[in-house]
C-alpha angles and dihedrals in degrees: 000000000000113000091239092052091045090052093048090049091050092053090048094050091047088050094049093045092050090047092050092048090050091051094049094050097045114092113258103176105039130189120200117193117207106197094211142061119284114280100038130112095265091048093050090048092052092049094046089053089048090054094044095048091052094045090052093043089231090134131030094219134002124199122192117208123190117216107169134182144091098026091304096306093113090053090047094051092049091047097049092047100040102036102042109146093009107133091189100065134085132182123209111231138169149148093311090060091051093055094039091055089056095041095047094037086230114199088216119062139176086267086073092058132067113250112228107169147330105234119173147359130217131194120225123246132201113218136180131191117272092251095048118128088225104095096166139019087255090060093049092047092050091055091043092053093046095052115359095185093053092061110076122201123200124199145122130313120333111273095018131123094281095055091042089057094050091049093046088051091050091055091046094055098043099262121132107249090216090066095059113125098215123173115200124210128190093237147011090255092063094045089050091053090050094054093042089054092047090241089136132037093234140350135218128205143124116308092244095056093060099031100104092047092049091049091049093049096243090118132033115221113214103179145357123212095227123119089237134009114295107246110260095012119105097207121121120233125238089245096057087052093055101263114117098220133131130163132167120198111209129200135194144151134258131188130222123274124260097049122153118238091255093052092048093049091048093054092045092051092046094054092042090056091047092048094053094044123115090234093055092049090052090050091054093053092048092051096043091239124148118237104237099151118174125180122235102273093047090044090053091057092044093055090052090051093046092048089053091047100046103037097069090044091056094041091057092052104082094177091059089052095051114136093020093131099032096105099048091046089052089049091052093046090049089050092050091050090050094051090047090052091049092050093048092052093049090049093051092046091053093049092052093050091051092231112184093234095042113156115256124221088253092053092046090050089053089053091051089048091051091050091047091052091047090051092052089052090048092054093048097048098037094097096049100032097034132238094278097052094041092048095047090051092049091050095049092048093047091049090051092047092055094051109277116143099187104091096168094051091045094050091048091050091045092049093048091050096046091047092051089051093047095050092043095055103033098042101023102041101016092236110150120239123175114262095194121188088339089066 
């Protein structure tokens, strides 16, 4: 074979091999997890991605799976645990999840996932039902100032972008943010149904989630959180109505942990090709979303910066953290009641047997008082010490109060029980319990 021909053949073989390797490493059957109920912004993002990936033939098949709850943290926890090492899976994330992780004290964070790309941004819009007496933002604000609790606001998960906007609005118009009557829904679809049914005074969500109802006249848009009017959308901004307020809700995608370098690069390349396609640009325009694409490395740094920015904001907002400890306090109270019941049963059994050292009502009352005091201490220290330590201490003290003389055994039993409860609820159900200094 002539040298030139051999060289050309070598180049061709190299090209074909590289193309084949790229085709093999690129995801063909992709799963996109939307960590919210159908109808919300994350769900819409996942389904637009599904449509564009199919139109551009970047993936053979794309399945969208919804995993709602706790501002996306339940879906994140399941995704990180179940999809580890899966190079054909993506999870939609965004500003709501960053605040949800802080609000819910999620044991799983975005640091446990693999950033792929920031994709789009969406401004928030305030809407009211067509028959609402509030014709303008000024009408709504006037009623809000007069009686904050009488004005109900519907939106996404507690602590998310929707609630942040309402509380920022309250502060801007002279209303105590703590008095906001905000009703959280697990997805934009539920919030939409609530405002269409006039079950709330007003609703807040991404512009794209209410766009069709606004266009049809079923909802009246009072304000949008953009710095200036969105092109093609006749909705006045907060600023042009005298309220200095602006907020952009960003969205992106992450992959599971444990990916190889080739898997990670394949997903990054896939999403990059999608995000630069004509089809994706057109979808952004149709949805009213801003194109704020960032590649993986820049997106990783952006997440760190957003976490540092949002976490203190959420931490300072006590109302947005209401109910954070309701579950663990119920568990502690339930444990105390169980301990008291066990002690009462033991006391009555000793009395019936006529034991010489049977407990007296006074002694039993003392035991209950000790358990009550231990419960109080556990509630006080649960944030700093953590649920496991506080519950173990409560168990050991209660056992001692009711006659046990084996402190080591009781402490071990309490520790095992508390650890099981902690793992079951934080990992299994996504319910946040304080980790304390063990976290």
